[in-house]
C-alpha positions in Angstrom: -65.8 27.3 20.1 -64.0 24.0 19.6 -65.7 20.8 20.6 -63.0 20.3 23.2 -63.6 23.7 24.7 -67.3 23.1 24.7 -66.8 19.7 26.4 -64.5 21.3 29.0 -67.0 24.1 29.7 -69.8 21.6 30.1 -67.7 19.5 32.4 -66.9 22.6 34.6 -70.6 23.7 34.6 -71.6 20.2 35.7 -69.4 20.3 38.8 -70.9 21.0 42.2 -70.8 24.7 43.0 -68.3 24.2 45.9 -65.9 22.2 43.7 -65.9 24.4 40.5 -63.7 27.3 41.6 -61.0 24.8 42.9 -61.0 22.8 39.6 -61.0 26.0 37.5 -58.1 27.4 39.6 -56.0 24.3 39.1 -56.8 24.1 35.4 -55.9 27.8 35.0 -52.6 27.2 36.9 -51.7 24.4 34.4 -52.7 26.6 31.5 -50.5 29.4 32.8 -47.5 27.1 33.0 -48.1 25.8 29.5 -49.4 28.8 27.5 -50.9 28.0 24.1 -51.0 24.3 24.7 -53.8 22.3 23.0 -56.8 21.5 25.3 -58.7 18.3 24.9 -61.4 16.4 26.7 -60.0 12.9 27.4 -61.1 10.1 29.7 -64.0 12.3 30.9 -61.9 15.2 32.1 -60.1 18.3 30.8 -56.6 17.7 29.5 -53.8 20.0 28.6 -51.6 18.4 26.0 -47.9 18.3 26.3 -47.7 16.9 22.8 -49.9 14.5 20.8 -49.1 11.6 23.2 -49.0 13.1 26.7 -51.3 15.3 28.7 -52.0 16.6 32.2 -55.5 15.7 33.2 -57.5 17.7 35.8 -60.6 16.3 37.5 -62.9 17.4 40.2 -64.2 14.8 42.7 -66.3 14.9 45.8 -63.6 16.2 48.1 -60.6 17.0 46.0 -59.3 18.0 42.6 -56.8 15.6 41.0 -54.0 16.0 38.6 -52.9 13.0 36.5 -50.5 11.5 35.6 -47.7 13.1 37.6 -44.4 11.2 37.4 -41.7 11.4 39.9 -40.3 14.9 40.0 -36.8 16.2 40.6 -35.9 17.4 44.1 -36.9 19.6 45.8 -40.1 19.6 43.9 -40.9 16.0 44.7 -40.6 16.7 48.4 -43.0 19.7 48.0 -45.7 17.6 46.3 -45.3 14.6 48.7 -48.2 15.7 51.0 -50.5 15.7 47.9 -49.4 12.4 46.4 -52.4 10.1 46.3 -50.9 7.4 44.2 -47.6 7.0 42.5 -48.8 9.1 39.5 -51.5 11.4 41.0 -51.7 14.5 43.1 -54.9 15.3 45.0 -55.7 18.7 46.5 -58.5 18.8 49.1 -61.1 21.5 48.7 -61.1 22.2 52.4 -57.4 23.4 52.2 -55.9 26.2 50.2 -54.6 24.8 46.9 -51.0 25.8 46.3 -51.6 27.1 42.7 -48.0 28.3 42.4 -46.9 24.7 43.1 -49.3 23.4 40.5 -47.7 25.7 38.0 -44.2 24.5 38.8 -45.3 20.9 38.6 -46.9 21.5 35.2 -43.9 23.4 33.9 -41.6 20.5 35.0 -43.9 17.9 33.4 -43.7 19.9 30.2 -39.9 20.1 30.5 -39.6 16.3 31.1 -41.8 15.5 28.1 -40.0 17.8 25.8 -36.6 16.2 26.7 -37.9 12.7 26.4 -39.6 13.0 23.0 
């Protein structure tokens, strides 16, 4: 197991029991949208790399799971994520609500598309 995978596993194991399945679900949705992408542990959280410079970070907090950074997305996707925008470059999904994993996949796929056209 790579050191990044080990760090990610340790991070997930250290989450509160109630948070873990939500964070794993979001992380798996990002992985599904970007199959085969390198995984790293950056800034204290799991990161799925879009290339050597850019990543999608996933973090579990007390009441939500966050995805960072999420730039402005094309319509209608931006309108769909609007209820989850916590800051100009973050999406937060509350644990108390069902997390729209299909939306997370589409966001991740769009972020990959944006980064591959801007490189």
